[in-house]
C-alpha positions in Angstrom: 88.8 -53.4 159.2 85.3 -53.8 160.4 83.8 -57.1 159.5 80.6 -57.1 157.5 77.7 -58.8 159.2 76.5 -61.8 157.2 72.7 -62.3 156.9 71.5 -65.6 158.3 70.4 -68.4 156.0 66.7 -67.7 156.4 67.0 -64.1 155.5 68.9 -65.0 152.3 66.0 -67.2 151.3 63.3 -64.6 152.0 64.2 -61.9 149.4 64.8 -61.9 145.7 68.3 -62.3 144.2 68.2 -58.8 142.8 67.9 -57.3 146.3 71.2 -56.8 148.1 72.2 -59.6 150.5 72.6 -57.1 153.3 69.1 -55.6 153.0 68.0 -56.7 156.4 71.4 -56.7 158.2 71.9 -52.9 158.0 68.6 -51.8 159.6 70.6 -49.8 162.2 71.9 -47.5 159.4 70.3 -44.0 159.5 69.5 -44.4 155.8 67.7 -47.8 155.4 67.0 -49.0 151.9 63.2 -48.7 152.2 61.6 -46.5 154.9 58.7 -49.1 155.3 61.0 -52.1 155.6 60.2 -52.4 159.3 56.6 -51.9 158.8 53.8 -49.3 158.7 52.2 -47.4 161.6 48.6 -46.3 160.9 46.3 -44.4 163.2 42.6 -43.8 162.5 40.9 -41.1 164.5 37.4 -42.6 164.4 34.3 -40.7 165.4 32.4 -41.9 168.5 33.1 -45.6 167.9 32.9 -48.3 170.5 35.2 -51.3 170.7 32.5 -53.6 169.3 31.9 -51.3 166.3 35.6 -51.2 165.5 36.0 -54.9 165.7 33.2 -55.3 163.0 35.3 -53.1 160.7 38.6 -55.1 161.0 38.2 -57.0 157.8 37.2 -53.7 156.0 40.5 -52.2 157.2 42.4 -55.1 155.6 40.5 -54.8 152.4 41.3 -51.1 152.2 44.9 -51.8 152.8 45.3 -54.5 150.1 43.3 -52.5 147.6 45.4 -49.4 148.2 48.6 -51.4 147.9 47.8 -53.8 145.1 44.4 -52.9 143.6 43.1 -56.3 144.8 39.9 -56.4 146.8 40.0 -59.8 148.6 36.8 -61.6 149.7 36.2 -61.3 153.4 35.9 -65.1 153.3 39.6 -65.2 152.7 40.6 -62.8 155.5 41.5 -64.3 158.8 41.0 -62.4 162.1 42.8 -63.9 165.1 42.8 -63.0 168.8 46.2 -64.6 169.3 49.5 -64.3 167.6 49.6 -66.8 164.7 52.1 -69.6 164.9 55.7 -68.9 163.8 55.3 -71.0 160.7 52.2 -69.0 159.6 54.0 -65.7 160.2 57.0 -66.8 158.1 54.7 -68.1 155.3 53.2 -64.7 155.1 56.6 -63.1 155.0 57.8 -65.4 152.2 54.7 -64.8 150.1 54.8 -61.1 150.7 51.4 -61.1 152.2 50.8 -58.1 154.5 50.2 -59.0 158.2 48.1 -56.4 160.1 48.0 -56.0 163.8 45.3 -53.8 165.4 45.3 -52.3 168.9 42.3 -50.3 170.3 42.8 -47.3 172.5 40.3 -45.1 174.5 40.2 -41.4 173.9 41.2 -39.4 176.9 39.6 -36.2 178.0 40.9 -33.1 176.1 43.8 -31.5 178.0 44.2 -27.8 176.9 47.7 -27.7 178.3 49.1 -30.6 176.3 46.7 -30.5 173.3 46.0 -34.2 173.8 42.7 -36.0 174.1 39.3 -35.3 172.7 36.2 -33.3 173.5 33.6 -35.1 171.3 35.2 -38.6 171.4 36.1 -38.7 175.1 35.3 -42.2 176.4 35.0 -43.8 172.9 37.7 -45.9 171.1 40.0 -45.6 168.1 42.4 -48.0 166.4 46.2 -48.1 165.9 47.7 -50.5 163.3 51.0 -52.1 162.6 51.4 -53.7 159.2 54.4 -55.7 158.0 55.1 -56.4 154.3 53.9 -53.2 152.7 57.4 -52.2 151.5 57.0 -54.8 148.6 54.2 -52.7 147.2 55.6 -49.2 147.7 58.4 -48.6 145.2 60.0 -45.1 145.3 58.3 -43.9 142.1 54.7 -44.4 143.3 55.3 -44.4 147.1 53.9 -40.9 147.9 50.9 -41.5 145.5 50.0 -44.8 147.1 50.4 -43.4 150.7 48.0 -40.6 149.7 45.6 -43.1 148.2 45.7 -45.2 151.4 45.1 -42.2 153.5 41.9 -41.4 151.6 40.8 -45.0 151.6 41.0 -45.2 155.4 39.2 -42.0 155.8 36.0 -43.8 155.0 36.5 -45.7 158.3 36.4 -42.6 160.5 32.5 -42.7 160.5 32.3 -38.9 161.0 28.9 -37.3 160.1 30.9 -34.4 158.6 33.7 -34.3 156.0 37.0 -34.3 157.8 39.8 -32.1 156.6 43.0 -33.8 155.6 45.2 -31.2 157.4 43.7 -32.4 160.7 45.3 -35.8 160.1 42.3 -38.0 160.9 44.3 -40.8 159.3 48.1 -40.9 159.9 50.5 -43.2 158.2 54.2 -43.4 159.1 57.1 -45.8 158.7 57.9 -47.8 161.8 61.3 -47.6 163.3 62.3 -44.5 161.3 63.9 -41.2 162.4 63.8 -40.7 166.2 62.5 -44.3 166.6 65.4 -45.9 164.6 66.6 -48.0 167.5 63.3 -48.7 169.2 61.8 -51.0 166.6 64.2 -53.6 165.2 62.4 -55.7 162.6 63.6 -58.0 159.8 62.0 -61.0 158.0 63.6 -63.5 160.4 62.9 -61.4 163.5 59.3 -60.4 162.8 57.8 -63.1 165.0 60.1 -62.0 167.9 59.0 -58.4 167.4 55.3 -59.4 167.5 56.0 -61.3 170.7 57.3 -58.3 172.5 54.0 -57.3 174.2 54.0 -60.6 176.0 57.7 -60.9 176.7 58.8 -57.3 177.2 55.6 -55.2 177.8 57.5 -52.2 179.1 59.8 -51.9 176.1 59.3 -48.6 174.2 58.3 -49.5 170.7 55.3 -49.2 168.3 54.0 -52.8 168.8 53.9 -52.1 172.6 52.3 -48.8 172.1 49.4 -50.2 170.1 49.1 -53.0 172.7 48.2 -50.4 175.3 51.5 -49.9 177.1 50.5 -46.3 178.0 46.8 -47.1 178.5 45.0 -47.6 181.9 44.9 -51.3 182.8 41.1 -51.3 182.6 41.1 -49.8 179.1 43.5 -52.3 177.5 42.2 -54.4 174.7 44.1 -57.5 173.4 45.8 -57.2 170.0 44.1 -58.6 166.9 46.0 -60.2 164.0 44.6 -60.1 160.4 45.9 -61.5 157.2 44.7 -62.9 153.9 44.7 -66.7 153.9 47.3 -68.3 151.6 45.3 -70.1 149.0 
């Protein structure tokens, strides 16, 4: 008989008694308990924005996220923007308090390639952001999940900065679960391994996973921009 994997002591302390003890020990299962348990991947196809302009919007992104998830609109004075990965203790404090941690990577639009359909005509040479957010699953119960994702999509549309109204079917804002479907085994994240996952760009930069993608794994060396970490200060 196959022995059931026991969660480590830290994981047992990090989630409520009513949640199964094996919540984070069965993430290799094709049917995880929550599709966003490993995090959320978010891409915003901004219009003719430079890196400096995007950076000025980072706190706005976090406000939009928290408002869409909780209805709360935190003061920018309480939102921290860090150019380096926060210490392990800070990351774990955010996990324990169920405070979403946002990581932002900036990519440069490539020239449109008619053969592959990739790239951009009007935005070539400008930048756009990719986000990783951990902790959203606490605020996306099954009954309202699709409604909240739709709301988040509309909230983030305001950050596109397009002079014309963008059609939703063009996916100017794309939100997906991390480590789900075909990426099931590429992104392994649990409460106790989050810090290790966030450290991958420094320790294993060639590993294929979402955090490395937003860190610029596939970008030209001269176009790579350091990751930025954003969270609400624990008051």
